[in-house]
GUNUTI-445010 format. One record per residue (C-alpha): x, y, z. Coordinates in steps of 0.2 Angstrom, whole numbers, plus 5000, padded with zeros to 4 digits. Layout:
N
XYZ/...
! end
This chain:
153
495050114999/496550094986/496449894989/494749884989/494649964971/496249874963/495449704971/493749764957/492649834970/491649994966/492050084982/490850244986/491050375002/489550425009/489750625016/488750715028/489050865019/489550945003/491650925002/493050934988/492950744980/495050744975/495450664990/494250534988/494450514970/496550494971/496350324979/494850274965/493350314976/491650394970/490950514981/488950524985/488050654998/486950555011/485450665012/484550665028/482850605019/483550455008/482750295009/483850155008/484250084993/483449914985/484249764992/484549724975/486049874976/486549834995/488549834995/489249675002/490349775013/490049945024/491550075033/490850185046/491450325054/491350295072/491050445075/489950475065/489250325069/489050385088/488450585084/487350575065/485650465072/485350425053/487150345051/486750255067/485150185064/485650145046/487150045053/486249955067/484949905052/486549835041/487349765057/485649665064/485249605046/486749535042/486449565021/488249685022/489749645030/490049815044/491649875048/491950055058/493450135059/494050265069/495150305088/494250175099/492850045097/491050085097/490450075114/488750025110/489349895099/490749815110/490249655115/489949615099/491349685089/493249635088/494849755082/495449685066/497249745061/497249815041/498949825033/498449905019/499649875004/501149985001/500350084985/498750094994/499950205009/500750284994/498950344986/498250375003/499650495010/499250614990/497750584995/497850655015/498950805005/497350864994/496550875009/497550955021/498550855029/500250825034/500050675042/500750505036/499650355034/499850215047/500650045041/499249945050/497550025054/496349955065/494349915061/493049855073/491949705064/490849565068/491949435071/491649265062/490549155069/491248995075/491548875065/490348705063/491448585057/491148415059/492448295066/492448135058/492047995070/492847805070/492247705054/491047585056/491947445045/492447325056/493447205044/494847235036/495047385021/494747305002/496347304994/496347324977/496547174966/
! end
């Protein structure tokens, strides 16, 4: 999160239940409670990227439904984090290594400590996301010119 905040992103973490916001505020994220009956945000307020914890995707019907809608609409980039690839989407997602900056790891260590964890942050995190579409790069065919190139006068 810290690297995204430093890059100018507005990072909001939606929580499924009330929790201490301090650990998420340390790397610069805002928190909001995800209410069960809340409608989706209007199209102009949709984020460019959404990250979802795999365990919430697999066990929370509201998050599952919202993540699938985001994934299929293509309006926002969607990535998952957790111990393993989301089973339901394993055919259409791929693991991507993300190496947080040293500053991000320092802020994450403080955030983890504030949350009561003594585990150090990993130097590389694995995210699961939809791979980019193959490039449709046009290759140039042979020139149609049959004569010699024009020479400058």
